[in-house]
N, C-alpha and C positions, 0 to 999 in steps of 0.2 A: 139645547143639549150640547155638552162638550163633545168634541170630536178629536180622536187621536190616531196617529200611526205608530206602529212598533217597528223599531230597527233592531234586528237580531244580529249581533256580532259574534259569529261562531269562531272562536279562536282555538289555539292548540291546547291551552291549559284551562280555559273557562269560556262560558258563553255569557255575554252581557246583553240584556234587553232594555232598550230605552223607549219610553213613551213620550211622544212629542205632539204638541198641538199645532194648529194652523199658523201660529205666530212664530214657529220655529223654536219654541221654548221646551226644554226638557222638564217634564212635570214629574217623572219618576224613573228610577233605574233599579234593576235587580240583576244579580249575576249568580252563577253557579259553577263551581269547579268540577273537573273530572280528571281521572288519571291517565297517564301515558303507560303503555305496555312496552317495555324494553327488554325483551327476552334474551337478546344476544347483542354484543357490540355492533353498532351500526343499524340496529333494528329500531324502528319507532312506529308503534301501532296504537290504535284506539278502537274501542267497541262502539260502533255507530249508535247502539241503543243508549249509550251514555249521553250522546249529543241530544237525542230526542228527549230523554228524561230531564237533562239539565235545562234545556230550553223550556220545557213544560213547567218545571218547578219555578223558573224565573217568571214566567207568565202568570202562573197561579198566585205567586207572591204579589205581583203588580195588582192583580184583581182583589186579593184578600187584604194585603197589608197597606197598599197605597190607594185602595178604593177607586181604581180605574174600572168603571163598569164595562162589562163585555160588550154591551150594545153600543158603547161609545168608541170602540176600536174599529175603525173603518178599513184599515189596511195594514199589512205586514210585509216587510221585505228583509233581505239578508245581505250580510257581508260574510264571506266564508274563507276559512283557511284553504289555500290553493293546493292543487296537485294530488290530493289524497285519493287513493283508489278504494271505492266501495263496489264490490261485486255482488250482483243479485242473481238468483235462480229464476226458473220459469214462473214461480209464484211470487216473485219480487221479495224473497226472503234473503237476508244477508248470509253469504257463504263463508266468510272468514273475517277476522278483524281488518279494519281499514289500514292500509299502508300509507303513512303520512309523508308530507313534503320533506321532512328532515331525515327521512330514512335513506341510508347510503349503501344499501346492499347491492345495487344494480349496476355496478361498474361494467361487468361483463356484458350486460344487455345494452348499455350505452355504446360500448365499443362495437357491438354487432350492428346497431343502427348506423353508426358512422361508416362502418366497412361496407354495408349493403347500399346505402343511399348517398352518403357523402354530402357534397354541396347541394344536391337536389333536395335533400331534406330541409336544409336551411332556406332554400328558395321557396319551398311550399309553406313551411311553418313560421318562417322569419326568426327561428330560434335554433340554438344548438340543443342536442338531446341530452340535457343534464340529468344526473342521477335522480334529482328531486322530482322530475316531471312524471306524468302519469303513464305514458307509453312504456318506458323501461320497466315500470312496476308490473304492468300487464304481461310483458314478456317474461319477467321473473316468475310470476305465478304459472304461466303457460309451461315454462320449462321445469319448475321445481315442484309444482302441485298440480299435475295433469288431471287428477280426479276432480279437483275443484274447478279447474278451467273448463272441463267438459260440461259441467253443470251451469256455468256462467252464461246468462242470456242478456244481461244489461250491465253497464258500469255507470256509476255516478260519482260526483265529487261530494264532499261532506255536506255543504249547505243544501245541495240538491236532494240528498236523502232525507233531510229534515223537512224540506218542502213537500216531498212526496208523501211523507207520513202525515203531514197536515192536510193535504188535498186529495191524495190517492192518484195524482198525475205525475208521470215521469217526464223530466225535461232537464236541460242544462242551458245556462245563459252563455252568450258568446264570449264574454271575458274569461270565464272559467274554462270554456272549451279550447281557447287558444293555449291555455296553460297545460292542457293534456298533451300538446304537440301531436295531435291527430287531426287538427283542423287546417284546411287550406285557407290561409288568411285572405288571399286575393278573391277566391270565389265565395267565401263565407259558408262553406259546407265541409262535411267530413271528407278527408282525403282518401279517395279510392286507391290511389297509388300507394300510400303508406299502409292502408289496411291490407291490400293484396300482397305487398312485399313481406308482411309479417304474419300473414294468414289469420287476420282478425276479421271476423264477420262484421260487415257494416251494420247488420241488424243489432249488434251490441251497443252501437252508438245511439244515445237518446235523442229525442227531438230537440231542436235548437230554438231558443227564444231570446228576446231582448230583456234587459234588466227591468224595464218598466212594463213588460207584458204581463197580463194576468195569467197565473197558473191555475186559476180556479178559486173557489171559496172553501172555507174551512169545512171539512167533511163532518158528517154526523158523528162518526166514531171519535174523531179528534176533539170535537166540541165537548163530548161527554168526558173525555180524558183530561182536557185542559181547562174547562170552564169558559172557553171562547164561544162566540156566537157564529152560527153558520152564514150570517150575512157578510162577515169579514172577508175581504178579498186578499189573496196572497199573490205577491208579485215575484218575478224571476230573481232579482237580486244580482250580486256580482262577486267576483273574486275580491279578496280583502284589499289588494293594492288599488284596484279600480275604485272600490267603494271609498277607500281612504282619500283618493284623489278628488272624488266628488265632494266628500265631506270637508275637504280643505279648499274647495273652490277652484280646483285646477280644471277650468272649463273652456280655456281658449289657448291658442298656440303660443301666446306671449308669456305663458306661465310655466314654471318648473317647481316641483316639490323637492324640498330638502328635509328628509325625515331621519332623525337620529333615535333609533331604539338600540337594542343589543347590536343588531346590524344596522347599516345605513342604506337608505334608498334615495336615489335621484330619479325622479319620474317626470316625464314631459308629455303633455297633450299633443297628439299628432292627428293631422287630417288626411295625410297622403299615405295610402297603403303601399305605395311603390318605393318609399324611402328604404334604403338598404344599409343596415348597420352590420351586415355579414355575420349576424349572430353574436357580435361582441356585446351588444345590448339586447335585452329581452324586448320583444315587440308583441303587444297583445291588443285584442279588441277592448275598447273602453266600455264602461257602463253607459256612457252617453251614446245613443244610437248613431251608427254610421261614422264613428270616430275611433281613434286608437290611442294607445299610449306606449311609450318606450321607457325602459328603466334599466339602470345599472345598480349593482349592489356592492357595497363595501362590507365585508363580512364582520369586521370588528370595529364598529364605530363607537357606540356607547360602551360596548364591551371593553374597548381599550381603556377608557376612562375608569370603568369599574375595576379593571385589573390593576391599574396604576394606584388607585386609592387603596384597594385591598392589600397591595404589596408594599407600598411606600408611604401611605398617608392615613393609617387607621385612626390616628389621634385627632383628626379634624373632621368637621362635617363636610358633606359633599359640596354644599354651597360655598363654604369658606375656602375649600381647596380650589374650586373653579375660580373664585374671585381673586385668589392669590396670583393668578396669571397676569393681572393688571400691573403687578410690580415689575414684570419682565418687559420686553420690547417687542415690536414687530419683528418676527423672525427669531424670537426667543434667544436673543444674544448669540445668534449663529448656530442654533441647535435645531436639527431636523428629526422628526419622528415619522416612520412609515408604519401604518397600522395593520401590518400583515401577520398579526400574532396567531391567527388560526387559518392562514392561507388567504387567498384573495379570489374574488369573483370577476369584477369588472374594473378596469379594462383588461386585467391579467387573469385569465382563468388558470390559476396555478395553486393547487391545494398544498404544495410543498414550500412555497415561499414563506419566509418568516420576517418579522418586523425588526426594526433597528432604530437606535438613536445614533445619529451621525453628527460629528463635530463637537463631541463632549470635550470640555477642558476643565481645568481646576478652578476656574472662576464661577462655574455654573452653580446656581442655587436650585432648591427644589421647585420654586415657582417658575424657573425657566423650563424645567421638565414638564410641568403642568401646561404651560403655554405651548410647548412643542407638541404635546399630545392633542390639545385643542386644534392647533393649526394643521397638524398632520392629517387628522380626520377630514378636515375641510379641503386640504390639498387633494386628498383621494377623491372627494366629490368633484373637485375642479377637473381632475383627469377625465371624469365622465362627461362633464359639461363641455370640455374641449372637443369631444367627439361631435357634439351638436354644432359647434362652430365650424368644424371641418366639413359638415354637411350643409352649411349655410342655413342652419335651422335656428333662426334668431329668436331670442326671448329677452324680456327686460325686467321681469319680476320673479323673485324666488320666494315661495311661501315656506317658512320654516316651521316644522312641527317636531314634537318629541323633545328629547333632552336638550337639543341645540336651540330650542326656542325658550328655554327657561332662564337663560342668562343674557342680560343686555350686552355684556362683554362679548359673549360668543356670537350673538346676533350681529354685532358690529364686525367681528372677525370674518364672519360669512360674507357680509356686504363688501368688505375690503378685498377678500381673496377672490370672490366671484366677480367683483367690479360691477355689481348689479344692485338694484333696490331689493331689500329683504324685508318681508313683513311676517308677523306672527298672527295667530288667531286669538281672539279674546274668549272664545267658547270652544276650544279644541276638544273634539269628541272622537276624532278618528273615523274608522270605517263604520261604526254604528250610526254616526250622523249621516254618512252617505247612504246607508241602508234605509234609514227613515226618509231621506229625500227621494229615493226611488219609489217608495210607497206613495209619497205625497204627489209626485209627478204622475205616477201610474193612475192614481185616483182622479186626476184632473184638477187638483187643488191649484196647480200652476201649469202654465202652457208648456214650459220646458225647464231644464235644470238651471238656466241662467236666472229666470224669474224666481225660482225656488231659492237659489243661493242668496238673493237679496234679502230674504227673510231669515234664512237658516244659518248663513255663514257670515261671521263678523270679523273683519280684519282689524288688527291693532296698529300700533305705531310702526311707521316705516323707517328703516335704517338705510341711509344712503352711504355709498362708498366715499371714504376720504381719499381724494385723488393721490395724495403723497403716499399714503399707506398702500393703496392699490398698485402703484408703480413698484414699490418695494416687494410686495407679494408676488407680482408678476415675475420679477427676477428670481425670487426664492423658489417659486413653483417650477421654473425651468431647471433649477438645481435638483429639487425634489424628484422631478421626473426622471433623472438619471440614476436614482438610487436602486430602482428595481433591477435594471439590467446589470448593474455592477455588483449586486449582492445575491443575485439569483443562484449562481453556481455555488457560492459559499453556503447559502441556506440549504440547498439540496444535499451538499456533502455533509453538513452538520446533522441534518435530519437522518441521513443514511447511517451516520455514526451512532446516533442515539438508538435507532432501531436495532442495530447490530449489538449494542451494549446494554440494552434494557433487560 
């Protein structure tokens, strides 16, 4: 009999379910879209029932359309969109739409957290209390919807709610728990200090579990609903960044992830919970038991390139536009681009900084601007990687995924700017692959993630730094690093002007 695991990738706009066999091959995939609710500027919500329905439809399609037999599905695990707040009452019924990671209504609550706990908060959670995290959302509901808060008995994150509906058991894995900023990272338990400071009953915090721990088997009611079999075991799963790191093979301290989507992520495997980035980088529990990861975010990575194409290069294909950068030189003939066009997250937590082209002269061609955008995005990643160097946190391999892994030219630019070996994946599947690996390890198909990765994760060609180019980029990055401080005041003044005159 064939045997499969399902990796459920619960994203912000859609859920994708992948069926994988013991050889690490994807045998079938199904996805289902669901809407965002944006009732007011800065609000971003979803109906948790849409996640359950979407996931169930995708599973039903795997069974009916792709002929994956229910009895062949041994395990299921998850990758989930992070930070979203799901509030349940005493009967575990949803009290209001979930407030998502990209909801920005909680500035007042973030400021309250900073004022009340200050550095102690960062010491406990290893993170700054950003608007996107779960705790500020809880405080917003407490303050603005007291009737709902009064009825709230449990909170979960998105994937945890879907898992609850599959099994009837409430829990949260450690990687998503750190993203709530209610977890004491050192002790691995919910922080009594933070709960008491903001009058949150610790009874609201669900039981904690590891990504590879069993949350139970498919319940009778969900089996009827979905067509799944009650022998199928359901595992904890992880936050999407942790799952993505597992799926990309970031399983040891010598490896860093370079991920270019709309935003960009630099993520590093960490073993030492005492390392202190002072909240400049996020620090989270990993999906791999007893390990961690740190990450920095560039808000407009792929978005910078999409903006440039939409604005200045509508007449050419995306691939041709990127390839045109080869006509330019290392350093784009003396042109620098800072990708701060929607503000920045790391290492500058500055919502009001704006991007710039610096060094423009009359000889520059469009391909120089394309090259400057490609390089500027990677320079912003280098800013984050330099923080690792400052903490003697050495690494020798960068795994590139997303848009930055689709161009040989851009892969080589990454190798030269980072001055590290850069590899891409031949079977890039992102967080869904990590979710499937958690189920496979949880079932005991493999003794650990390293053994699993040998079957499931496949690295492609390695790009080695060109020493001459690496030296030039080192000089250019030092110049690039000056641009933020020297444009910050101008950016803020221009933004104030726009706000006053819009």
